[in-house]
C-alpha positions in Angstrom: 0.1 0.0 -0.2 1.3 3.4 -1.1 1.5 6.3 1.6 -0.5 9.4 1.1 2.1 11.4 2.7 5.9 11.4 3.6 6.8 13.4 6.7 10.4 14.4 7.3 11.5 15.7 10.7 14.7 17.6 10.0 17.0 20.6 10.7 18.4 22.9 8.1 21.9 22.7 9.7 22.1 18.9 9.9 24.1 17.3 7.0 22.1 14.1 7.6 19.1 16.0 6.7 20.1 18.4 3.8 21.0 17.4 1.1 21.1 13.6 2.3 17.5 13.0 3.3 15.3 15.9 2.3 16.2 16.1 -1.3 15.6 12.5 -2.2 12.4 12.1 -0.2 11.0 15.3 -1.8 11.9 13.8 -5.1 10.5 10.4 -4.5 7.3 12.1 -3.1 6.9 13.8 -6.6 7.5 10.7 -8.3 4.8 9.0 -6.3 2.4 12.0 -6.6 2.2 12.2 -2.7 2.8 15.0 -0.3 6.3 15.4 1.3 5.6 17.4 4.5 8.8 18.8 5.9 8.9 19.6 9.5 11.9 21.7 10.6 12.6 21.4 14.2 14.0 24.9 14.5 10.9 26.7 13.4 7.3 27.2 14.5 6.7 23.6 13.1 8.7 22.2 16.0 5.6 21.2 17.8 4.5 19.0 14.9 7.9 17.6 14.7 8.0 16.7 18.2 4.6 15.3 18.2 5.3 12.9 15.4 8.6 11.9 17.2 7.1 11.4 20.6 4.2 9.4 19.3 5.7 7.3 16.5 9.5 7.7 16.3 12.6 7.6 18.2 12.1 10.1 21.1 14.6 11.4 23.6 14.5 15.1 24.6 17.4 15.7 22.1 16.2 13.3 19.5 18.2 12.5 16.3 17.1 13.9 12.9 16.2 13.2 10.5 13.3 11.0 11.0 11.2 9.7 8.3 7.4 8.9 8.6 4.9 7.5 6.2 1.1 8.4 6.5 -1.5 6.0 5.0 -5.1 6.6 4.3 -7.1 6.5 7.6 -4.5 8.4 9.3 -2.0 5.6 10.4 1.7 6.6 10.5 4.6 4.5 10.3 8.2 5.4 11.6 10.6 4.2 8.7 13.9 5.8 9.4 16.1 7.7 11.8 19.4 9.2 10.9 22.5 7.2 11.9 24.6 9.0 14.4 27.7 7.0 13.2 28.2 9.1 10.1 26.4 10.8 7.2 27.4 8.0 4.8 25.4 5.6 6.9 22.4 7.8 6.8 22.8 8.1 3.2 22.9 4.4 2.7 19.7 4.1 4.8 17.8 6.6 2.7 18.9 4.7 -0.4 17.5 1.5 0.9 14.3 3.0 2.1 13.7 4.4 -1.5 14.4 1.0 -3.1 12.0 -0.8 -0.8 8.3 -1.0 -0.6 6.2 1.1 -0.3 8.5 3.8 -1.7 10.1 1.9 -4.6 9.2 3.2 -8.2 9.9 1.3 -11.4 13.5 1.3 -12.0 14.6 1.4 -8.3 17.3 -0.9 -7.6 18.3 -2.4 -4.3 21.3 -0.9 -2.8 24.2 -3.6 -3.0 25.3 -4.8 0.6 
């Protein structure tokens, strides 16, 4: 089942977020014809971001970004990714794997070699 929206909790200053996560997820949302909702933790959208992470994600008072959530018809939300604190390359690989797997894969997506 395809999501109706992709939510990305991020920070503009975070290299795990921009360009590593926000760009590819925004592009994939366009390819799928779904919304990509960006929730910047350093703006008035912080309350929405905190709410998503508290209810569905990897919550701590100083939680990691990015965190990605898929929203489905009926309002259910699934947490699918948290940035990897061990390095940007590991977050990038996790994003690539997410984009190559269901439900975000598109025709021509290839699994990322291990």
